[in-house]
PLY file of the C-alpha trace (Angstrom):
ply
format ascii 1.0
element vertex 93
property float x
property float y
property float z
element edge 92
property int vertex1
property int vertex2
end_header
-54.64 -157.90 95.85
-55.02 -158.34 99.50
-58.62 -157.13 100.12
-60.31 -158.82 97.29
-63.07 -161.49 97.89
-62.74 -164.82 96.31
-65.51 -164.13 93.73
-63.88 -160.93 92.74
-60.52 -162.28 92.11
-62.14 -165.14 90.19
-63.91 -162.71 88.00
-60.74 -160.69 87.38
-58.82 -163.92 86.27
-61.65 -164.72 83.86
-61.74 -161.16 82.51
-58.00 -160.92 82.15
-57.83 -164.28 80.24
-60.59 -163.15 77.99
-58.72 -159.84 77.24
-55.64 -161.70 76.17
-57.75 -163.86 73.78
-59.20 -160.65 71.87
-57.25 -159.59 68.95
-56.18 -156.13 69.67
-56.34 -155.14 66.06
-59.85 -156.23 65.59
-61.97 -154.90 68.34
-65.80 -154.24 67.66
-68.72 -153.04 69.83
-70.47 -156.22 69.45
-73.98 -157.15 70.33
-73.99 -154.94 73.57
-72.94 -151.95 71.59
-75.70 -152.40 68.99
-78.27 -153.01 71.71
-77.12 -149.73 73.44
-77.10 -147.84 70.12
-80.59 -149.23 69.14
-81.98 -148.29 72.50
-80.75 -144.79 72.27
-82.12 -144.50 68.67
-85.55 -145.59 70.01
-85.53 -143.17 72.69
-84.71 -140.24 70.43
-87.34 -141.28 68.07
-89.84 -141.52 70.86
-88.82 -138.11 72.15
-89.14 -136.51 68.71
-92.60 -138.02 68.22
-93.76 -136.64 71.52
-92.25 -133.33 70.91
-94.11 -133.16 67.77
-97.29 -133.99 69.19
-96.77 -131.39 71.99
-95.92 -128.66 69.47
-99.01 -129.44 67.39
-101.11 -128.67 70.41
-99.56 -125.22 71.13
-101.66 -122.20 69.79
-99.48 -119.77 68.29
-101.97 -116.91 67.70
-101.38 -114.24 70.04
-104.31 -112.39 71.70
-104.29 -108.63 71.60
-103.04 -106.97 74.83
-106.08 -105.38 76.58
-103.81 -102.53 78.07
-102.19 -101.67 74.83
-103.34 -98.38 73.07
-105.94 -99.13 70.45
-106.06 -96.96 67.50
-109.10 -94.71 67.48
-111.48 -95.30 64.48
-111.98 -92.25 62.31
-115.42 -90.80 61.89
-117.43 -91.98 58.89
-117.57 -88.83 57.27
-113.84 -88.41 57.28
-113.67 -91.61 55.37
-116.12 -90.40 52.64
-114.13 -87.14 52.30
-110.79 -88.83 52.16
-112.21 -91.19 49.37
-113.69 -88.25 47.37
-110.62 -86.22 47.19
-109.57 -85.10 43.72
-113.00 -86.31 42.32
-115.07 -83.21 43.07
-117.85 -83.02 45.67
-120.08 -85.90 46.38
-123.83 -85.51 46.55
-125.49 -86.61 49.58
-129.17 -86.89 49.43
0 1
1 2
2 3
3 4
4 5
5 6
6 7
7 8
8 9
9 10
10 11
11 12
12 13
13 14
14 15
15 16
16 17
17 18
18 19
19 20
20 21
21 22
22 23
23 24
24 25
25 26
26 27
27 28
28 29
29 30
30 31
31 32
32 33
33 34
34 35
35 36
36 37
37 38
38 39
39 40
40 41
41 42
42 43
43 44
44 45
45 46
46 47
47 48
48 49
49 50
50 51
51 52
52 53
53 54
54 55
55 56
56 57
57 58
58 59
59 60
60 61
61 62
62 63
63 64
64 65
65 66
66 67
67 68
68 69
69 70
70 71
71 72
72 73
73 74
74 75
75 76
76 77
77 78
78 79
79 80
80 81
81 82
82 83
83 84
84 85
85 86
86 87
87 88
88 89
89 90
90 91
91 92
């Protein structure tokens, strides 16, 4: 380790000695792992809450296209004749 500074080599010796003390059969994530997991869980919860709020603001009703072909309304007397079919003639008067 020729190009290491004194503080880096000191840190490496402490880490190596710490690694030898840890039981290799029993390694746990510890407090740091819990903090990271809890922070990620809070971030996901906040994102889901924000997404829900934004989705509630979206208007899903679609406006009719003004350029689309609109069905032509049938004349009023055509409706009366179609309703009266099979019942005989209707009187107007």
